[in-house]
Wavefront OBJ file of the C-alpha trace (Angstrom):
o trace
v -0.095 -0.028 0.003
v 1.836 3.351 -0.836
v 2.583 5.690 1.827
v 0.891 9.215 2.254
v 4.360 10.556 3.604
v 6.467 10.191 0.051
v 9.497 11.693 1.658
v 10.408 12.513 5.146
v 9.348 15.669 5.925
v 9.667 18.315 8.692
v 7.639 18.514 12.052
v 5.966 22.024 11.218
v 4.845 20.264 7.800
v 2.901 17.438 9.985
v 1.960 19.412 12.700
v -0.045 21.982 9.833
v -0.989 19.674 7.122
v -1.018 16.118 8.396
v -1.450 16.040 12.421
v -4.133 17.724 14.282
v -2.575 17.756 18.002
v -5.975 17.058 20.438
v -6.436 19.341 22.960
v -6.075 18.422 26.761
v -9.392 17.448 27.939
v -11.164 20.340 29.809
v -11.908 18.501 33.091
v -7.889 17.278 33.001
v -7.362 21.191 32.507
v -9.456 22.160 35.059
v -8.535 19.957 37.699
v -4.585 20.696 36.508
v -4.832 24.460 36.906
v -6.398 23.807 40.401
v -3.667 21.583 41.611
v -1.111 23.913 40.424
v -2.590 26.738 42.710
v -1.383 26.054 46.089
v -4.342 28.445 47.550
v -7.290 25.717 46.029
v -8.616 23.664 48.540
v -8.939 19.833 47.538
v -12.588 19.778 48.142
v -12.614 22.191 45.064
v -10.699 19.500 43.264
v -12.698 16.484 44.659
v -15.810 18.639 43.341
v -14.754 18.555 39.756
v -13.395 15.237 39.600
v -17.113 14.100 40.560
v -18.519 16.175 37.670
v -16.725 13.617 35.388
v -17.961 10.041 35.780
v -14.630 8.267 34.304
v -12.575 9.884 36.482
v -14.394 9.520 39.624
v -14.568 6.173 39.238
v -11.105 5.727 38.557
v -10.231 7.606 41.669
v -12.557 5.722 43.858
v -11.027 2.510 42.211
v -7.808 3.585 43.019
v -8.033 4.553 46.691
v -9.581 0.815 47.473
v -7.036 -0.945 45.782
v -5.195 -3.331 47.392
v -1.982 -0.812 46.912
v -3.046 1.361 49.575
v -5.054 -1.309 51.699
v -7.197 0.978 53.511
v -9.326 -0.734 56.423
v -12.811 0.939 55.800
v -14.196 1.346 51.791
v -14.217 5.059 50.498
v -17.077 5.791 48.736
v -16.804 9.641 48.444
v -14.895 11.249 45.865
v -13.716 14.107 48.066
v -12.377 11.876 50.874
v -10.688 10.156 48.086
v -9.113 13.175 46.924
v -7.810 14.432 50.810
v -6.669 10.614 51.210
v -4.807 10.282 47.612
v -3.276 13.804 47.796
v -2.224 16.592 45.093
v 0.401 14.681 43.737
v -1.128 11.426 43.248
v -4.457 13.006 42.068
v -2.180 14.729 39.426
v -0.740 11.671 38.490
v -4.095 9.594 38.272
v -5.775 12.117 36.350
v -2.974 12.114 33.611
v -3.429 8.150 33.917
v -7.104 7.892 33.393
v -7.685 10.440 30.522
v -4.620 10.553 28.417
v -4.994 6.707 26.843
v -8.457 7.561 26.846
v -7.959 10.487 24.639
v -6.699 7.983 21.584
v -8.758 5.110 21.626
v -5.814 3.516 19.426
v -3.267 3.326 22.307
v -2.324 -0.305 22.899
v -2.669 -1.916 26.044
v 1.168 -3.187 25.871
v 1.855 0.780 25.744
v 0.154 1.778 28.488
v 2.252 -0.810 30.413
v 5.243 0.465 29.151
v 4.654 3.825 29.787
v 3.477 3.148 33.947
v 6.505 1.028 34.270
v 8.698 3.829 32.716
v 7.228 6.412 35.028
v 7.841 3.739 38.357
v 11.470 3.655 36.518
v 11.725 6.877 36.802
v 10.583 7.320 40.340
v 13.348 4.583 41.515
v 15.665 6.740 39.854
v 14.532 9.734 41.521
v 14.761 8.176 44.847
v 17.987 6.916 44.523
v 19.787 9.449 43.044
v 17.779 12.466 43.322
v 16.382 14.101 39.655
v 19.037 16.856 39.644
v 16.093 18.948 39.217
v 13.495 19.954 41.602
v 10.965 17.184 40.286
v 10.084 14.758 43.189
v 8.972 11.109 43.286
v 5.369 11.740 42.263
v 6.151 13.846 39.435
v 8.484 11.954 38.259
v 5.902 9.489 37.317
v 4.227 11.774 34.736
v 7.598 12.107 32.555
v 7.576 8.196 32.107
v 4.166 8.022 31.414
v 4.028 10.477 28.743
v 7.289 9.892 27.274
v 5.918 7.817 24.435
v 2.744 9.921 23.735
v 4.113 10.779 20.475
v 3.521 7.133 19.524
v 0.076 7.304 19.887
v -0.060 10.225 18.079
v 1.843 8.941 15.098
v -0.567 5.696 15.251
v -3.620 7.633 15.033
v -2.691 9.801 12.034
v 0.146 8.225 10.265
v -1.022 4.094 10.901
v 0.555 3.017 7.717
v 3.763 4.823 8.017
v 4.290 4.369 11.811
v 3.645 0.335 10.971
v 6.398 0.437 8.362
v 8.702 2.069 10.738
v 8.072 -0.712 13.541
v 8.521 -3.499 11.070
v 11.521 -1.947 9.504
v 13.132 -1.652 12.668
v 12.453 -4.991 13.977
v 14.043 -6.197 10.782
v 17.179 -3.918 11.157
v 16.888 -4.420 14.979
v 17.529 -0.891 15.788
v 15.353 1.662 17.917
v 12.232 2.586 15.997
v 12.730 6.400 16.423
v 15.427 6.045 14.093
v 13.436 4.445 11.316
v 10.680 7.029 12.186
v 13.129 9.846 10.927
v 14.184 7.910 7.706
v 10.262 7.295 6.950
v 8.337 9.877 8.277
v 10.610 12.811 8.865
v 10.433 13.253 12.642
v 10.391 10.523 15.435
v 7.783 10.020 18.310
v 9.394 12.346 21.251
v 9.614 15.175 18.888
v 5.874 14.407 17.996
v 5.128 14.183 21.594
v 7.491 17.119 22.866
v 5.017 19.266 20.792
v 1.710 17.696 22.069
v 3.206 18.476 25.658
v 4.044 22.188 24.732
v 0.055 22.321 23.185
v -0.759 20.917 26.019
v 1.331 23.580 28.025
v 3.083 21.496 30.329
v 5.769 22.442 32.108
v 9.213 23.600 30.151
v 11.051 20.784 32.034
v 8.477 17.799 30.733
v 8.266 19.207 27.444
v 12.065 19.109 26.833
v 12.259 15.744 28.530
v 9.732 14.139 25.899
v 11.124 15.738 23.178
v 14.743 14.792 24.150
v 14.821 11.444 25.485
v 16.236 9.952 22.664
v 18.453 12.642 21.090
v 19.429 15.424 24.099
v 20.351 18.117 21.569
v 16.365 18.134 21.225
v 16.365 20.144 24.607
v 16.310 23.447 24.437
v 18.750 24.352 26.923
v 21.814 22.077 28.729
v 19.979 22.772 31.921
v 17.050 20.669 30.407
v 19.136 17.639 29.853
v 20.040 15.544 33.097
v 16.024 15.030 33.170
v 15.443 13.873 29.451
v 18.618 11.578 29.745
v 17.277 9.883 33.081
v 13.793 9.346 31.095
v 15.931 7.715 28.528
v 17.595 5.526 31.176
v 14.107 4.602 32.918
v 13.066 3.773 29.261
v 15.907 1.412 28.763
v 15.555 -0.188 31.995
v 12.090 -1.041 31.017
v 12.768 -2.433 27.700
v 15.518 -4.623 29.301
v 13.517 -5.886 32.120
v 10.826 -7.190 29.838
v 8.258 -4.143 29.527
v 8.647 -2.598 25.997
v 6.489 -0.593 24.166
v 6.158 -2.696 21.421
v 7.340 -6.583 20.625
v 10.782 -6.769 20.107
v 11.327 -3.597 20.790
v 15.189 -2.448 20.587
v 16.798 0.426 23.075
v 20.156 1.494 23.497
v 21.561 4.659 25.484
v 24.871 6.393 24.401
v 27.406 6.964 26.476
v 26.412 10.640 26.501
v 22.931 10.028 27.397
v 24.436 8.009 30.492
v 26.442 10.808 31.654
v 24.076 13.401 31.616
v 21.716 11.305 33.236
v 23.970 11.217 36.335
v 23.950 7.765 37.177
v 26.842 5.737 38.101
v 27.353 2.027 38.493
v 27.007 2.250 42.449
v 23.573 3.520 42.222
v 22.597 0.969 39.427
v 21.651 -1.977 42.209
v 19.595 0.341 44.430
v 17.640 1.863 41.348
v 16.720 -1.524 39.894
v 15.684 -2.775 43.542
v 13.383 -0.487 43.572
v 12.012 -0.730 39.979
v 11.509 -4.869 40.636
v 9.864 -4.030 44.131
v 7.374 -1.441 42.172
v 6.732 -3.833 39.097
v 3.933 -6.074 40.584
v 1.698 -2.994 40.996
v 1.718 -2.092 37.225
v -0.967 -4.063 36.204
v -3.228 -2.967 38.982
v -2.253 0.875 37.778
v -3.122 -0.002 34.438
v -6.554 -1.674 35.470
v -7.549 1.902 37.267
v -6.719 3.650 34.288
v -8.628 0.892 31.955
l 1 2 3 4 5 6 7 8 9 10 11 12 13 14 15 16 17 18 19 20 21 22 23 24 25 26 27 28 29 30 31 32 33 34 35 36 37 38 39 40 41 42 43 44 45 46 47 48 49 50 51 52 53 54 55 56 57 58 59 60 61 62 63 64 65 66 67 68 69 70 71 72 73 74 75 76 77 78 79 80 81 82 83 84 85 86 87 88 89 90 91 92 93 94 95 96 97 98 99 100 101 102 103 104 105 106 107 108 109 110 111 112 113 114 115 116 117 118 119 120 121 122 123 124 125 126 127 128 129 130 131 132 133 134 135 136 137 138 139 140 141 142 143 144 145 146 147 148 149 150 151 152 153 154 155 156 157 158 159 160 161 162 163 164 165 166 167 168 169 170 171 172 173 174 175 176 177 178 179 180 181 182 183 184 185 186 187 188 189 190 191 192 193 194 195 196 197 198 199 200 201 202 203 204 205 206 207 208 209 210 211 212 213 214 215 216 217 218 219 220 221 222 223 224 225 226 227 228 229 230 231 232 233 234 235 236 237 238 239 240 241 242 243 244 245 246 247 248 249 250 251 252 253 254 255 256 257 258 259 260 261 262 263 264 265 266 267 268 269 270 271 272 273 274 275 276 277 278 279 280 281 282 283 284 285 286 287
């Protein structure tokens, strides 16, 4: 079947002519605004969540899950929000809605994304983030790092499938072949989506640069992008790839930029493997 993209093109052409970046769901946007406002009471967040049946259900499902092990069943969304706290709610809102926005998002990609979020958390706990990103914030970096793949799957399914197939045959990372066939890779597209959603600059740059640090707009943004690349690698090497047969390679410059040392790796892996049993439960909450 002939490809619609006849030759590699730049991202501005794709965004303007081929891809329509979706808006951040209105409920998510309103919740995010409140969560970012230190003066906003959690009760207001609970009221907004309660108006969205899908997010409300997932909030109650999470707070009552074995992961939290509460002795008494929680039936009030407002109570659940207070118990979970701002950072957990923010993670839940993104987890519960981002993949719902793109119905073509595969379960295997969701599992990989959640796992990468947990790997980022393990890295921040073990060696710091070299920024002000904390453990809970680190989860969102992993969750959204491959969001560009869903965009490519949604709008350029033939080209994306061609890239994935060729990457497997060559045994190379898929982003390299995406650049060859489409003209840009999923990281750059994901960064544009994050920018469109007005997400924090460090998150935009980490998504854009997690395969290529030169995509970061400043050197100060590189450590988080490098850490995200290492977290991605940990998941692939542990058997939780974004797609079957995926290849992930971390260059020497990315390892150096991440700040992760060989002495820290055992602690990182220990924390990550301890969290792995909770991946499926979080994915079920988000489903």
